TORKOLNU-666696 format. One record per residue (C-alpha): residue in three letters; z, x, y. Coordinates in Angstrom, 1 decimal. Example, Ala and Ser with C-alpha at 12.3 -4.5 7.8 and 13.67 -1.06 7.14 Angstrom:
REM TORKOLNU-666696
  aa     zz     xx     yy
 ala    7.8   12.3   -4.5
 ser    7.1   13.7   -1.1
REM end
This chain:
REM TORKOLNU-666696
  aa     zz     xx     yy
 unk  362.8  -43.2   79.7
 unk  361.1  -41.3   76.9
 unk  358.3  -43.9   76.7
 unk  357.4  -43.5   80.3
 unk  357.2  -39.8   80.0
 unk  355.1  -40.0   76.9
 unk  352.7  -42.5   78.7
 unk  352.4  -40.1   81.7
 unk  351.6  -37.2   79.3
 unk  348.9  -39.2   77.6
 unk  347.3  -40.5   80.8
 unk  347.4  -37.1   82.5
 unk  348.6  -35.4   85.6
 unk  349.5  -38.0   88.2
 unk  348.9  -35.8   91.2
 unk  345.4  -34.8   92.2
 unk  344.3  -33.1   95.4
 unk  340.8  -32.5   96.6
 unk  339.8  -30.7   99.8
 unk  336.3  -30.1  101.0
 unk  337.0  -29.0  104.5
 unk  335.4  -25.7  105.4
 unk  333.2  -23.6  103.0
 unk  335.5  -24.0  100.0
 unk  336.1  -26.8   97.5
 unk  339.7  -27.1   96.2
 unk  340.7  -29.1   93.2
 unk  344.3  -29.3   92.1
 unk  346.1  -31.4   89.6
 unk  349.7  -31.2   88.5
 unk  352.8  -33.0   87.1
 unk  355.0  -32.9   90.2
 unk  358.1  -33.9   88.1
 unk  357.5  -31.6   85.2
 unk  356.2  -28.5   87.0
 unk  359.8  -27.3   87.6
 unk  360.1  -26.9   83.8
 unk  356.4  -26.1   83.1
 unk  355.0  -24.1   86.1
 unk  351.8  -23.3   84.2
 unk  350.9  -27.0   84.0
 unk  349.3  -26.9   87.5
 unk  345.6  -26.6   87.3
 unk  343.6  -25.3   90.2
 unk  339.9  -24.5   91.0
 unk  339.0  -23.0   94.3
 unk  335.4  -21.9   95.0
 unk  332.6  -21.8   97.6
 unk  330.7  -25.0   98.0
 unk  327.4  -23.3   97.3
 unk  328.6  -22.6   93.7
 unk  328.9  -26.3   92.8
 unk  326.1  -27.1   90.3
 unk  327.0  -30.6   89.2
 unk  329.9  -33.0   88.5
 unk  330.5  -36.1   86.4
 unk  333.2  -38.8   86.5
 unk  334.0  -40.2   83.0
 unk  336.5  -42.5   81.4
 unk  337.8  -46.0   81.9
 unk  341.5  -45.9   81.4
 unk  341.9  -42.1   81.5
 unk  339.5  -40.9   84.2
 unk  338.3  -37.3   84.5
 unk  336.0  -35.4   86.9
 unk  334.1  -32.6   85.2
 unk  332.7  -30.0   87.5
 unk  330.1  -27.3   86.7
 unk  330.4  -24.1   88.8
 unk  328.1  -21.1   89.0
 unk  330.0  -18.0   88.0
 unk  329.4  -14.4   87.1
 unk  329.4  -15.4   83.4
 unk  326.8  -18.2   83.9
 unk  328.3  -21.7   84.2
 unk  332.0  -22.5   84.2
 unk  333.1  -26.1   83.4
 unk  336.4  -27.4   84.6
 unk  338.0  -30.8   83.9
 unk  340.5  -32.6   86.2
 unk  342.3  -35.8   85.5
 unk  341.9  -38.4   88.3
 unk  343.4  -41.4   86.4
 unk  346.0  -42.0   89.1
 unk  343.6  -41.7   92.0
 unk  342.8  -45.0   93.8
 unk  339.3  -46.5   93.5
 unk  338.7  -45.8   97.2
 unk  339.7  -42.1   96.8
 unk  337.5  -41.8   93.7
 unk  334.6  -43.2   95.7
 unk  335.4  -40.7   98.5
 unk  335.5  -37.8   96.0
 unk  332.1  -38.8   94.5
 unk  330.6  -39.2   98.0
 unk  331.8  -35.8   99.1
 unk  330.6  -34.1   95.9
 unk  327.2  -35.8   96.2
 unk  326.9  -34.5   99.8
 unk  327.7  -30.9   98.6
 unk  325.1  -31.2   95.8
 unk  322.5  -32.4   98.3
 unk  323.2  -29.5  100.6
 unk  323.0  -27.0   97.8
 unk  319.7  -28.5   96.6
 unk  318.2  -28.4  100.1
 unk  319.5  -24.8  100.6
 unk  317.9  -23.8   97.2
 unk  314.6  -25.4   98.2
 unk  314.6  -23.4  101.5
 unk  314.9  -20.1   99.7
REM end
């Protein structure tokens, strides 16, 4: 009922998708139930792996991944809610982002 919807709104978007296949990182979060009424509620970031500067996972009850991306304007910071992501998928996300950061660091050292 209304309490469940309010709780979902407070905790954040229940659907989070992360894809690191290929040369591009894709982050996507959305309310799959509410997006029919609020199509702008879907949040997406798609960028080349080499542009990832850093990331941080924060929060206990409401978990968020914050990513820093190199952009034409300097650094862009984006936040994605991962509250509903399982612990194992959160570990996989961190492991994948750590790998990209290591690759970027070693590529930077080579240049």
